[in-house]
C-alpha positions in Angstrom: 27.6 265.3 1.3 30.9 264.7 -0.8 32.7 265.7 2.5 30.8 263.8 4.8 31.3 260.0 3.4 35.6 260.9 3.3 35.3 261.9 7.2 33.3 259.3 8.0 35.3 256.7 6.7 38.5 258.5 8.2 36.4 258.5 11.7 36.1 254.7 11.5 39.3 253.7 10.3 40.7 255.9 13.1 38.9 254.4 15.9 39.4 250.9 14.6 43.2 251.8 15.0 43.1 253.3 18.2 41.1 250.5 20.2 44.1 247.8 20.0 46.3 250.5 21.7 43.3 250.7 25.1 43.8 246.8 25.1 47.7 246.5 24.3 49.7 245.7 27.8 52.7 244.3 26.0 55.6 245.7 27.7 57.7 245.9 31.1 55.7 247.0 34.1 57.0 248.1 37.3 55.4 247.4 40.6 54.2 251.0 42.2 51.5 250.4 44.9 49.6 247.6 46.5 46.1 247.5 47.5 45.0 244.9 50.6 41.8 245.3 52.3 39.9 242.7 54.2 36.3 244.5 53.9 34.5 242.3 51.2 32.1 244.6 51.2 34.1 247.2 49.4 34.1 248.7 45.9 37.5 249.4 44.1 37.1 252.9 43.8 36.7 253.2 47.6 40.6 251.7 48.0 43.2 253.6 48.4 46.5 252.2 47.1 49.4 252.4 48.8 52.7 253.5 47.5 55.8 251.1 47.8 59.0 250.9 47.1 59.9 247.4 45.2 62.0 246.4 42.5 59.3 243.6 41.0 58.4 243.5 37.4 56.2 242.1 35.4 57.4 241.5 31.7 54.5 240.7 29.1 55.5 239.7 26.0 53.7 240.4 22.5 53.2 236.2 22.0 51.3 235.7 25.5 54.0 235.1 27.8 55.1 236.8 30.5 58.0 237.0 33.1 58.2 238.0 36.6 60.8 238.6 39.1 58.2 238.6 41.8 56.2 235.8 43.3 53.1 235.5 41.7 51.3 232.4 43.7 51.1 234.4 46.8 51.4 238.2 45.5 54.6 238.7 47.7 56.8 241.9 46.3 58.9 242.6 48.8 61.3 239.7 48.1 61.9 239.5 44.5 63.3 236.1 43.0 66.1 235.0 40.3 63.9 232.2 39.6 61.2 234.1 37.4 57.7 233.2 37.5 56.4 232.2 34.2 53.3 231.7 32.1 50.9 233.0 30.0 48.5 235.7 29.9 45.1 236.1 27.4 42.5 238.4 26.8 39.0 237.0 26.2 36.4 239.3 24.9 34.3 240.0 27.9 32.3 243.3 29.1 35.1 244.4 31.6 38.3 244.3 29.6 39.8 241.7 32.2 42.9 239.5 30.7 43.6 236.1 32.4 46.9 235.6 33.9 48.2 231.9 34.6 50.9 231.2 36.3 53.1 227.8 35.7 54.0 227.4 39.1 50.9 227.3 41.0 48.5 225.5 38.7 45.1 225.4 40.1 45.1 229.1 41.0 46.4 230.5 38.1 42.9 231.0 36.4 41.9 233.4 39.0 45.0 236.0 38.3 43.5 238.6 36.2 44.2 242.2 35.7 42.9 245.0 33.8 44.6 247.9 32.1 43.2 251.1 34.0 44.3 254.8 34.0 47.8 254.0 32.4 48.2 251.3 34.7 47.8 247.6 35.1 46.0 246.3 38.0 46.8 242.7 39.0 44.1 241.1 41.3 45.0 238.1 43.5 42.2 235.2 44.3 41.3 236.4 47.6 37.9 235.2 49.5 38.8 237.9 52.4 38.6 241.7 50.5 41.2 242.6 48.0 44.7 241.6 47.0 45.8 244.1 44.1 49.2 244.9 42.9 49.2 248.3 40.5 51.8 248.6 38.0 53.5 251.4 36.0 55.0 250.7 32.5 58.3 251.7 32.4 59.1 250.4 29.0 57.3 249.0 25.7 59.7 246.3 25.2 
């Protein structure tokens, strides 16, 4: 009985301490694959990512701001640019653990960009009424 209470307290503290790591997107993310599907009825799990060679990175800062050398308005990952895409991102408590991404360059559609952290990757969803447009990033640095 005496050892159960400290064990329970330890487990609770461990779970509380690990939760922020699950939802911490801060760092440098490099584009590794894309999904473009015109099937509006497809499930995300049925879509297979296509590996790409790209220099596009997404840098998520601790203060809720981001920068990217890719065009986040239209999702063009083939051409990186010197003028960076900038904006802010935030997490609103929701059952799907979705982060919102708002770009300064394309007002009006910024609220429709969102990303999730899944399997140690960041999946960035672009607004689309004709299917899926997803860019998948892998973390290259925690800075």
